[in-house]
HTML snippet that shows the backbone in 3Dmol.js (N, CA, C, O; Angstrom):
<script src="https://3Dmol.org/build/3Dmol-min.js"></script>
<div id="view" style="width:600px;height:400px;position:relative"></div>
<script>
const pdb = `
ATOM      1  N   MET A   1     110.848  87.835  84.975  1.00  0.00           N
ATOM      2  CA  MET A   1     110.047  86.659  85.499  1.00  0.00           C
ATOM      3  C   MET A   1     110.258  86.384  86.768  1.00  0.00           C
ATOM      4  O   MET A   1     109.319  85.923  87.417  1.00  0.00           O
ATOM      5  N   THR A   2     111.506  86.601  87.382  1.00  0.00           N
ATOM      6  CA  THR A   2     112.083  86.325  88.581  1.00  0.00           C
ATOM      7  C   THR A   2     111.210  87.271  89.660  1.00  0.00           C
ATOM      8  O   THR A   2     110.801  86.810  90.726  1.00  0.00           O
ATOM      9  N   ILE A   3     110.993  88.595  89.255  1.00  0.00           N
ATOM     10  CA  ILE A   3     110.398  89.482  90.051  1.00  0.00           C
ATOM     11  C   ILE A   3     108.980  89.148  90.039  1.00  0.00           C
ATOM     12  O   ILE A   3     108.405  89.126  91.127  1.00  0.00           O
ATOM     13  N   GLN A   4     108.280  88.864  88.899  1.00  0.00           N
ATOM     14  CA  GLN A   4     106.853  88.462  88.866  1.00  0.00           C
ATOM     15  C   GLN A   4     106.676  87.274  89.608  1.00  0.00           C
ATOM     16  O   GLN A   4     105.659  87.214  90.298  1.00  0.00           O
ATOM     17  N   GLY A   5     107.525  86.231  89.611  1.00  0.00           N
ATOM     18  CA  GLY A   5     107.325  85.196  90.676  1.00  0.00           C
ATOM     19  C   GLY A   5     107.393  85.609  92.146  1.00  0.00           C
ATOM     20  O   GLY A   5     106.608  85.138  92.969  1.00  0.00           O
ATOM     21  N   TYR A   6     108.204  86.367  92.420  1.00  0.00           N
ATOM     22  CA  TYR A   6     108.442  86.901  93.819  1.00  0.00           C
ATOM     23  C   TYR A   6     107.069  87.708  94.296  1.00  0.00           C
ATOM     24  O   TYR A   6     106.661  87.742  95.457  1.00  0.00           O
ATOM     25  N   ARG A   7     106.492  88.300  93.240  1.00  0.00           N
ATOM     26  CA  ARG A   7     105.216  89.007  93.510  1.00  0.00           C
ATOM     27  C   ARG A   7     104.051  88.016  93.778  1.00  0.00           C
ATOM     28  O   ARG A   7     103.181  88.299  94.602  1.00  0.00           O
ATOM     29  N   GLU A   8     104.036  86.692  92.982  1.00  0.00           N
ATOM     30  CA  GLU A   8     103.107  85.742  93.163  1.00  0.00           C
ATOM     31  C   GLU A   8     103.415  85.130  94.533  1.00  0.00           C
ATOM     32  O   GLU A   8     102.435  84.841  95.220  1.00  0.00           O
ATOM     33  N   ILE A   9     104.576  84.901  95.005  1.00  0.00           N
ATOM     34  CA  ILE A   9     105.008  84.245  96.263  1.00  0.00           C
ATOM     35  C   ILE A   9     104.552  84.986  97.421  1.00  0.00           C
ATOM     36  O   ILE A   9     104.016  84.437  98.384  1.00  0.00           O
ATOM     37  N   VAL A  10     104.772  86.273  97.328  1.00  0.00           N
ATOM     38  CA  VAL A  10     104.380  87.078  98.597  1.00  0.00           C
ATOM     39  C   VAL A  10     103.116  87.834  98.598  1.00  0.00           C
ATOM     40  O   VAL A  10     102.723  88.357  99.641  1.00  0.00           O
ATOM     41  N   GLY A  11     102.481  87.923  97.540  1.00  0.00           N
ATOM     42  CA  GLY A  11     101.153  88.621  97.559  1.00  0.00           C
ATOM     43  C   GLY A  11     101.378  90.209  97.150  1.00  0.00           C
ATOM     44  O   GLY A  11     102.433  90.837  97.242  1.00  0.00           O
ATOM     45  N   GLU A  12     100.216  90.642  96.717  1.00  0.00           N
ATOM     46  CA  GLU A  12     100.280  92.158  96.187  1.00  0.00           C
ATOM     47  C   GLU A  12     100.650  92.934  97.134  1.00  0.00           C
ATOM     48  O   GLU A  12     101.578  93.706  96.896  1.00  0.00           O
ATOM     49  N   ASP A  13     100.089  92.935  98.319  1.00  0.00           N
ATOM     50  CA  ASP A  13     100.137  94.034  99.320  1.00  0.00           C
ATOM     51  C   ASP A  13     101.729  94.213  99.730  1.00  0.00           C
ATOM     52  O   ASP A  13     102.342  95.280  99.759  1.00  0.00           O
ATOM     53  N   ARG A  14     102.287  92.783 100.067  1.00  0.00           N
ATOM     54  CA  ARG A  14     103.629  92.729 100.528  1.00  0.00           C
ATOM     55  C   ARG A  14     104.678  93.225  99.241  1.00  0.00           C
ATOM     56  O   ARG A  14     105.692  93.890  99.452  1.00  0.00           O
ATOM     57  N   PHE A  15     104.305  92.844  98.087  1.00  0.00           N
ATOM     58  CA  PHE A  15     105.016  93.076  97.083  1.00  0.00           C
ATOM     59  C   PHE A  15     105.363  94.553  96.876  1.00  0.00           C
ATOM     60  O   PHE A  15     106.504  94.984  96.712  1.00  0.00           O
ATOM     61  N   PHE A  16     104.158  95.322  96.907  1.00  0.00           N
ATOM     62  CA  PHE A  16     104.331  96.686  96.626  1.00  0.00           C
ATOM     63  C   PHE A  16     104.657  97.502  97.621  1.00  0.00           C
ATOM     64  O   PHE A  16     105.014  98.643  97.330  1.00  0.00           O
ATOM     65  N   GLY A  17     104.610  97.137  98.835  1.00  0.00           N
ATOM     66  CA  GLY A  17     105.261  97.590 100.043  1.00  0.00           C
ATOM     67  C   GLY A  17     106.735  97.358  99.761  1.00  0.00           C
ATOM     68  O   GLY A  17     107.473  98.323  99.958  1.00  0.00           O
ATOM     69  N   PHE A  18     107.302  96.168  99.307  1.00  0.00           N
ATOM     70  CA  PHE A  18     108.669  95.958  99.053  1.00  0.00           C
ATOM     71  C   PHE A  18     109.087  96.833  98.003  1.00  0.00           C
ATOM     72  O   PHE A  18     110.020  97.611  98.201  1.00  0.00           O
ATOM     73  N   ALA A  19     108.444  96.783  96.818  1.00  0.00           N
ATOM     74  CA  ALA A  19     108.804  97.568  95.736  1.00  0.00           C
ATOM     75  C   ALA A  19     108.897  99.261  96.045  1.00  0.00           C
ATOM     76  O   ALA A  19     109.812  99.919  95.551  1.00  0.00           O
ATOM     77  N   ARG A  20     108.041  99.771  96.754  1.00  0.00           N
ATOM     78  CA  ARG A  20     108.313 101.387  97.198  1.00  0.00           C
ATOM     79  C   ARG A  20     109.346 101.416  98.020  1.00  0.00           C
ATOM     80  O   ARG A  20     110.065 102.405  97.878  1.00  0.00           O
ATOM     81  N   GLU A  21     109.720 100.503  98.998  1.00  0.00           N
ATOM     82  CA  GLU A  21     110.934 100.519  99.978  1.00  0.00           C
ATOM     83  C   GLU A  21     112.033 100.420  99.102  1.00  0.00           C
ATOM     84  O   GLU A  21     112.973 101.195  99.277  1.00  0.00           O
ATOM     85  N   LEU A  22     112.076  99.485  98.067  1.00  0.00           N
ATOM     86  CA  LEU A  22     113.284  99.443  97.121  1.00  0.00           C
ATOM     87  C   LEU A  22     113.563 100.386  96.450  1.00  0.00           C
ATOM     88  O   LEU A  22     114.757 100.669  96.356  1.00  0.00           O
ATOM     89  N   LEU A  23     112.502 101.257  95.702  1.00  0.00           N
ATOM     90  CA  LEU A  23     112.795 102.244  95.182  1.00  0.00           C
ATOM     91  C   LEU A  23     113.219 103.526  95.972  1.00  0.00           C
ATOM     92  O   LEU A  23     113.939 104.378  95.451  1.00  0.00           O
ATOM     93  N   HIS A  24     112.739 103.628  97.268  1.00  0.00           N
ATOM     94  CA  HIS A  24     113.261 104.679  98.217  1.00  0.00           C
ATOM     95  C   HIS A  24     114.722 104.308  98.549  1.00  0.00           C
ATOM     96  O   HIS A  24     115.466 105.285  98.642  1.00  0.00           O
ATOM     97  N   ARG A  25     115.229 103.224  98.727  1.00  0.00           N
ATOM     98  CA  ARG A  25     116.651 102.824  98.995  1.00  0.00           C
ATOM     99  C   ARG A  25     117.413 103.092  97.988  1.00  0.00           C
ATOM    100  O   ARG A  25     118.498 103.634  98.198  1.00  0.00           O
ATOM    101  N   TYR A  26     117.050 102.806  96.835  1.00  0.00           N
ATOM    102  CA  TYR A  26     117.928 102.840  95.597  1.00  0.00           C
ATOM    103  C   TYR A  26     117.636 103.900  94.635  1.00  0.00           C
ATOM    104  O   TYR A  26     118.079 103.856  93.487  1.00  0.00           O
ATOM    105  N   ALA A  27     116.900 104.855  95.070  1.00  0.00           N
ATOM    106  CA  ALA A  27     116.487 105.961  94.075  1.00  0.00           C
ATOM    107  C   ALA A  27     117.745 106.536  93.228  1.00  0.00           C
ATOM    108  O   ALA A  27     118.865 106.585  93.738  1.00  0.00           O
ATOM    109  N   HIS A  28     117.529 106.904  92.096  1.00  0.00           N
ATOM    110  CA  HIS A  28     118.598 107.192  91.245  1.00  0.00           C
ATOM    111  C   HIS A  28     119.951 106.569  91.293  1.00  0.00           C
ATOM    112  O   HIS A  28     121.011 107.174  91.133  1.00  0.00           O
ATOM    113  N   GLY A  29     119.803 105.291  91.533  1.00  0.00           N
ATOM    114  CA  GLY A  29     120.993 104.373  91.648  1.00  0.00           C
ATOM    115  C   GLY A  29     120.567 103.022  91.005  1.00  0.00           C
ATOM    116  O   GLY A  29     119.535 102.892  90.346  1.00  0.00           O
ATOM    117  N   ASN A  30     121.454 102.037  91.257  1.00  0.00           N
ATOM    118  CA  ASN A  30     121.274 100.638  90.621  1.00  0.00           C
ATOM    119  C   ASN A  30     121.320  99.797  92.018  1.00  0.00           C
ATOM    120  O   ASN A  30     122.061 100.108  92.951  1.00  0.00           O
ATOM    121  N   VAL A  31     120.480  98.759  92.029  1.00  0.00           N
ATOM    122  CA  VAL A  31     120.526  97.610  92.927  1.00  0.00           C
ATOM    123  C   VAL A  31     121.111  96.256  92.402  1.00  0.00           C
ATOM    124  O   VAL A  31     120.647  95.745  91.383  1.00  0.00           O
ATOM    125  N   SER A  32     122.102  95.698  93.083  1.00  0.00           N
ATOM    126  CA  SER A  32     122.683  94.500  92.712  1.00  0.00           C
ATOM    127  C   SER A  32     121.949  93.472  93.212  1.00  0.00           C
ATOM    128  O   SER A  32     121.231  93.661  94.194  1.00  0.00           O
ATOM    129  N   ALA A  33     122.036  92.206  92.578  1.00  0.00           N
ATOM    130  CA  ALA A  33     121.463  90.986  92.945  1.00  0.00           C
ATOM    131  C   ALA A  33     121.762  90.653  94.547  1.00  0.00           C
ATOM    132  O   ALA A  33     120.952  90.211  95.362  1.00  0.00           O
ATOM    133  N   SER A  34     123.018  90.958  94.741  1.00  0.00           N
ATOM    134  CA  SER A  34     123.710  90.597  96.068  1.00  0.00           C
ATOM    135  C   SER A  34     122.971  91.569  97.154  1.00  0.00           C
ATOM    136  O   SER A  34     122.985  91.206  98.331  1.00  0.00           O
ATOM    137  N   ASP A  35     122.393  92.666  96.833  1.00  0.00           N
ATOM    138  CA  ASP A  35     121.739  93.575  97.677  1.00  0.00           C
ATOM    139  C   ASP A  35     120.283  93.238  97.711  1.00  0.00           C
ATOM    140  O   ASP A  35     119.628  93.265  98.753  1.00  0.00           O
ATOM    141  N   PHE A  36     119.702  92.859  96.318  1.00  0.00           N
ATOM    142  CA  PHE A  36     118.128  92.734  96.292  1.00  0.00           C
ATOM    143  C   PHE A  36     117.742  91.576  96.871  1.00  0.00           C
ATOM    144  O   PHE A  36     116.602  91.512  97.332  1.00  0.00           O
ATOM    145  N   ILE A  37     118.654  90.414  96.953  1.00  0.00           N
ATOM    146  CA  ILE A  37     118.062  89.045  97.477  1.00  0.00           C
ATOM    147  C   ILE A  37     117.842  89.085  99.047  1.00  0.00           C
ATOM    148  O   ILE A  37     116.813  88.619  99.536  1.00  0.00           O
ATOM    149  N   PRO A  38     118.841  89.658  99.820  1.00  0.00           N
ATOM    150  CA  PRO A  38     118.641  89.663 101.220  1.00  0.00           C
ATOM    151  C   PRO A  38     117.515  90.567 101.616  1.00  0.00           C
ATOM    152  O   PRO A  38     116.849  90.323 102.622  1.00  0.00           O
ATOM    153  N   PHE A  39     117.274  91.647 100.822  1.00  0.00           N
ATOM    154  CA  PHE A  39     116.314  92.725 101.166  1.00  0.00           C
ATOM    155  C   PHE A  39     114.920  91.991 100.772  1.00  0.00           C
ATOM    156  O   PHE A  39     113.977  92.019 101.562  1.00  0.00           O
ATOM    157  N   ALA A  40     114.821  91.289  99.435  1.00  0.00           N
ATOM    158  CA  ALA A  40     113.480  90.715  99.279  1.00  0.00           C
ATOM    159  C   ALA A  40     113.168  89.692 100.180  1.00  0.00           C
ATOM    160  O   ALA A  40     111.992  89.497 100.485  1.00  0.00           O
ATOM    161  N   GLU A  41     114.067  89.019 100.641  1.00  0.00           N
ATOM    162  CA  GLU A  41     114.074  87.811 101.712  1.00  0.00           C
ATOM    163  C   GLU A  41     113.587  88.429 102.974  1.00  0.00           C
ATOM    164  O   GLU A  41     112.596  87.935 103.513  1.00  0.00           O
ATOM    165  N   GLU A  42     114.123  89.361 103.452  1.00  0.00           N
ATOM    166  CA  GLU A  42     113.629  90.108 104.810  1.00  0.00           C
ATOM    167  C   GLU A  42     112.307  90.562 104.735  1.00  0.00           C
ATOM    168  O   GLU A  42     111.590  90.443 105.729  1.00  0.00           O
ATOM    169  N   GLU A  43     111.780  91.179 103.474  1.00  0.00           N
ATOM    170  CA  GLU A  43     110.518  91.795 103.414  1.00  0.00           C
ATOM    171  C   GLU A  43     109.441  90.828 103.066  1.00  0.00           C
ATOM    172  O   GLU A  43     108.241  91.105 103.043  1.00  0.00           O
ATOM    173  N   SER A  44     110.016  89.564 102.774  1.00  0.00           N
ATOM    174  CA  SER A  44     108.917  88.511 102.223  1.00  0.00           C
ATOM    175  C   SER A  44     107.931  87.925 103.121  1.00  0.00           C
ATOM    176  O   SER A  44     106.954  87.282 102.737  1.00  0.00           O
ATOM    177  N   GLY A  45     108.295  88.231 104.614  1.00  0.00           N
ATOM    178  CA  GLY A  45     107.459  87.573 105.580  1.00  0.00           C
ATOM    179  C   GLY A  45     107.531  86.143 105.690  1.00  0.00           C
ATOM    180  O   GLY A  45     106.767  85.613 106.497  1.00  0.00           O
ATOM    181  N   LEU A  46     108.297  85.440 105.035  1.00  0.00           N
ATOM    182  CA  LEU A  46     108.581  83.932 105.173  1.00  0.00           C
ATOM    183  C   LEU A  46     109.536  83.705 106.145  1.00  0.00           C
ATOM    184  O   LEU A  46     110.456  84.479 106.412  1.00  0.00           O
ATOM    185  N   ALA A  47     109.265  82.404 106.790  1.00  0.00           N
ATOM    186  CA  ALA A  47     110.288  81.905 107.674  1.00  0.00           C
ATOM    187  C   ALA A  47     110.580  80.609 107.559  1.00  0.00           C
ATOM    188  O   ALA A  47     109.816  79.909 106.895  1.00  0.00           O
ATOM    189  N   GLY A  48     111.675  80.061 108.142  1.00  0.00           N
ATOM    190  CA  GLY A  48     111.814  78.599 108.109  1.00  0.00           C
ATOM    191  C   GLY A  48     112.214  78.009 106.795  1.00  0.00           C
ATOM    192  O   GLY A  48     113.173  78.396 106.127  1.00  0.00           O
ATOM    193  N   ASP A  49     111.370  77.006 106.473  1.00  0.00           N
ATOM    194  CA  ASP A  49     111.601  76.266 105.156  1.00  0.00           C
ATOM    195  C   ASP A  49     111.136  77.071 103.907  1.00  0.00           C
ATOM    196  O   ASP A  49     111.645  76.938 102.795  1.00  0.00           O
ATOM    197  N   GLU A  50     110.117  77.920 104.205  1.00  0.00           N
ATOM    198  CA  GLU A  50     109.848  78.625 102.933  1.00  0.00           C
ATOM    199  C   GLU A  50     110.641  79.673 102.695  1.00  0.00           C
ATOM    200  O   GLU A  50     110.746  80.069 101.534  1.00  0.00           O
ATOM    201  N   LEU A  51     111.318  80.293 103.706  1.00  0.00           N
ATOM    202  CA  LEU A  51     112.431  81.374 103.501  1.00  0.00           C
ATOM    203  C   LEU A  51     113.720  80.654 102.822  1.00  0.00           C
ATOM    204  O   LEU A  51     114.406  81.246 101.989  1.00  0.00           O
ATOM    205  N   ALA A  52     113.968  79.441 103.211  1.00  0.00           N
ATOM    206  CA  ALA A  52     115.119  78.787 102.707  1.00  0.00           C
ATOM    207  C   ALA A  52     114.711  78.472 101.176  1.00  0.00           C
ATOM    208  O   ALA A  52     115.583  78.612 100.318  1.00  0.00           O
ATOM    209  N   LEU A  53     113.422  78.054 100.808  1.00  0.00           N
ATOM    210  CA  LEU A  53     113.125  77.805  99.599  1.00  0.00           C
ATOM    211  C   LEU A  53     113.108  79.051  98.774  1.00  0.00           C
ATOM    212  O   LEU A  53     113.528  78.960  97.621  1.00  0.00           O
ATOM    213  N   LEU A  54     112.677  80.203  99.213  1.00  0.00           N
ATOM    214  CA  LEU A  54     112.804  81.425  98.517  1.00  0.00           C
ATOM    215  C   LEU A  54     114.244  81.748  98.200  1.00  0.00           C
ATOM    216  O   LEU A  54     114.511  82.167  97.074  1.00  0.00           O
ATOM    217  N   ASP A  55     115.145  81.595  99.054  1.00  0.00           N
ATOM    218  CA  ASP A  55     116.626  81.702  98.781  1.00  0.00           C
ATOM    219  C   ASP A  55     117.137  80.767  97.604  1.00  0.00           C
ATOM    220  O   ASP A  55     117.952  81.118  96.751  1.00  0.00           O
ATOM    221  N   ASP A  56     116.518  79.496  97.692  1.00  0.00           N
ATOM    222  CA  ASP A  56     116.922  78.737  96.519  1.00  0.00           C
ATOM    223  C   ASP A  56     116.279  79.051  95.228  1.00  0.00           C
ATOM    224  O   ASP A  56     116.818  78.791  94.152  1.00  0.00           O
ATOM    225  N   TYR A  57     115.012  79.667  95.354  1.00  0.00           N
ATOM    226  CA  TYR A  57     114.276  80.265  94.199  1.00  0.00           C
ATOM    227  C   TYR A  57     115.212  81.178  93.502  1.00  0.00           C
ATOM    228  O   TYR A  57     115.482  81.008  92.313  1.00  0.00           O
ATOM    229  N   PHE A  58     115.764  82.235  94.274  1.00  0.00           N
ATOM    230  CA  PHE A  58     116.505  83.356  93.637  1.00  0.00           C
ATOM    231  C   PHE A  58     117.625  82.760  93.130  1.00  0.00           C
ATOM    232  O   PHE A  58     117.852  82.938  91.933  1.00  0.00           O
ATOM    233  N   GLN A  59     118.484  81.995  93.869  1.00  0.00           N
ATOM    234  CA  GLN A  59     119.547  81.207  93.312  1.00  0.00           C
ATOM    235  C   GLN A  59     119.414  80.534  91.980  1.00  0.00           C
ATOM    236  O   GLN A  59     120.297  80.673  91.133  1.00  0.00           O
ATOM    237  N   GLN A  60     118.425  79.866  91.780  1.00  0.00           N
ATOM    238  CA  GLN A  60     118.037  79.225  90.527  1.00  0.00           C
ATOM    239  C   GLN A  60     117.546  80.261  89.371  1.00  0.00           C
ATOM    240  O   GLN A  60     117.904  80.176  88.196  1.00  0.00           O
ATOM    241  N   TRP A  61     116.778  81.130  89.827  1.00  0.00           N
ATOM    242  CA  TRP A  61     116.402  82.053  88.812  1.00  0.00           C
ATOM    243  C   TRP A  61     117.387  83.223  88.212  1.00  0.00           C
ATOM    244  O   TRP A  61     117.410  83.633  87.051  1.00  0.00           O
ATOM    245  N   LEU A  62     118.146  83.623  89.254  1.00  0.00           N
ATOM    246  CA  LEU A  62     119.158  84.546  88.894  1.00  0.00           C
ATOM    247  C   LEU A  62     120.605  84.085  88.584  1.00  0.00           C
ATOM    248  O   LEU A  62     121.375  84.839  87.988  1.00  0.00           O
ATOM    249  N   TYR A  63     120.957  82.908  88.969  1.00  0.00           N
ATOM    250  CA  TYR A  63     122.200  82.514  88.866  1.00  0.00           C
ATOM    251  C   TYR A  63     122.308  81.147  88.043  1.00  0.00           C
ATOM    252  O   TYR A  63     123.298  80.859  87.371  1.00  0.00           O
ATOM    253  N   GLY A  64     121.190  80.349  88.171  1.00  0.00           N
ATOM    254  CA  GLY A  64     121.296  79.132  87.468  1.00  0.00           C
ATOM    255  C   GLY A  64     121.484  79.079  86.037  1.00  0.00           C
ATOM    256  O   GLY A  64     121.107  80.050  85.380  1.00  0.00           O
ATOM    257  N   ILE A  65     122.020  78.071  85.444  1.00  0.00           N
ATOM    258  CA  ILE A  65     122.154  77.870  84.011  1.00  0.00           C
ATOM    259  C   ILE A  65     121.113  76.836  83.535  1.00  0.00           C
ATOM    260  O   ILE A  65     120.942  76.682  82.326  1.00  0.00           O
ATOM    261  N   GLU A  66     120.485  76.197  84.342  1.00  0.00           N
ATOM    262  CA  GLU A  66     119.460  75.192  83.860  1.00  0.00           C
ATOM    263  C   GLU A  66     118.122  75.831  84.059  1.00  0.00           C
ATOM    264  O   GLU A  66     118.083  76.843  84.759  1.00  0.00           O
ATOM    265  N   ARG A  67     116.953  75.337  83.497  1.00  0.00           N
ATOM    266  CA  ARG A  67     115.677  75.865  83.750  1.00  0.00           C
ATOM    267  C   ARG A  67     115.421  75.749  85.236  1.00  0.00           C
ATOM    268  O   ARG A  67     115.678  74.703  85.832  1.00  0.00           O
ATOM    269  N   PRO A  68     114.888  76.871  85.878  1.00  0.00           N
ATOM    270  CA  PRO A  68     114.476  76.559  87.196  1.00  0.00           C
ATOM    271  C   PRO A  68     113.417  75.619  87.482  1.00  0.00           C
ATOM    272  O   PRO A  68     112.474  75.372  86.730  1.00  0.00           O
ATOM    273  N   THR A  69     113.630  75.117  88.601  1.00  0.00           N
ATOM    274  CA  THR A  69     112.625  74.056  88.925  1.00  0.00           C
ATOM    275  C   THR A  69     111.694  74.524  90.164  1.00  0.00           C
ATOM    276  O   THR A  69     110.680  73.890  90.455  1.00  0.00           O
ATOM    277  N   ILE A  70     112.081  75.605  90.831  1.00  0.00           N
ATOM    278  CA  ILE A  70     111.185  76.039  91.694  1.00  0.00           C
ATOM    279  C   ILE A  70     110.347  77.219  91.333  1.00  0.00           C
ATOM    280  O   ILE A  70     110.984  78.227  91.028  1.00  0.00           O
ATOM    281  N   VAL A  71     109.104  77.292  91.308  1.00  0.00           N
ATOM    282  CA  VAL A  71     107.956  78.021  90.848  1.00  0.00           C
ATOM    283  C   VAL A  71     107.231  78.432  92.045  1.00  0.00           C
ATOM    284  O   VAL A  71     107.165  77.750  93.067  1.00  0.00           O
ATOM    285  N   PRO A  72     106.635  79.690  91.863  1.00  0.00           N
ATOM    286  CA  PRO A  72     105.658  80.105  92.891  1.00  0.00           C
ATOM    287  C   PRO A  72     104.716  79.246  93.535  1.00  0.00           C
ATOM    288  O   PRO A  72     104.442  79.342  94.731  1.00  0.00           O
ATOM    289  N   GLU A  73     104.184  78.349  92.699  1.00  0.00           N
ATOM    290  CA  GLU A  73     103.278  77.321  93.262  1.00  0.00           C
ATOM    291  C   GLU A  73     103.811  76.373  94.261  1.00  0.00           C
ATOM    292  O   GLU A  73     103.036  75.671  94.911  1.00  0.00           O
ATOM    293  N   ASP A  74     105.223  76.306  94.436  1.00  0.00           N
ATOM    294  CA  ASP A  74     105.948  75.500  95.294  1.00  0.00           C
ATOM    295  C   ASP A  74     105.707  76.266  96.791  1.00  0.00           C
ATOM    296  O   ASP A  74     106.031  75.637  97.798  1.00  0.00           O
ATOM    297  N   PHE A  75     105.245  77.365  96.902  1.00  0.00           N
ATOM    298  CA  PHE A  75     105.064  77.975  98.156  1.00  0.00           C
ATOM    299  C   PHE A  75     103.796  77.846  98.615  1.00  0.00           C
ATOM    300  O   PHE A  75     102.919  77.506  97.820  1.00  0.00           O
ATOM    301  N   GLY A  76     103.500  78.084  99.914  1.00  0.00           N
ATOM    302  CA  GLY A  76     102.144  77.875 100.455  1.00  0.00           C
ATOM    303  C   GLY A  76     101.115  78.834  99.987  1.00  0.00           C
ATOM    304  O   GLY A  76     101.472  79.815  99.337  1.00  0.00           O
ATOM    305  N   PRO A  77      99.674  78.598 100.308  1.00  0.00           N
ATOM    306  CA  PRO A  77      98.758  79.471  99.902  1.00  0.00           C
ATOM    307  C   PRO A  77      98.917  80.995 100.234  1.00  0.00           C
ATOM    308  O   PRO A  77      98.066  81.801  99.857  1.00  0.00           O
TER     309      PRO A  77
END
`;
const viewer = $3Dmol.createViewer("view");
viewer.addModel(pdb, "pdb");
viewer.setStyle({}, {cartoon: {color: "spectrum"}});
viewer.zoomTo();
viewer.render();
</script>
C-alpha cells in the first residue's frame, strides 16, 4: 500500500521512471527502506512542504505502529 500510495502521489510517469531506475540500481539485490526513502523523495519532484509531507508519509507507513493519517489525497493535484 505504501508504494501504491507513492504512485498516486507522484503520478504514473514519474512513478514508472522511478521504478525503472530502482530496478536498475538494485538489480539482483535488495533495497532497504533507508535506501528506498531518500531515492523516492529525490525522484518525487516534490519540494518544500510537500517533500516534508512525503517524508512524514514514509515514516508513518513504513515505521509507524498506529494507522497512518497521511494519505495520497493530502498532496496537491
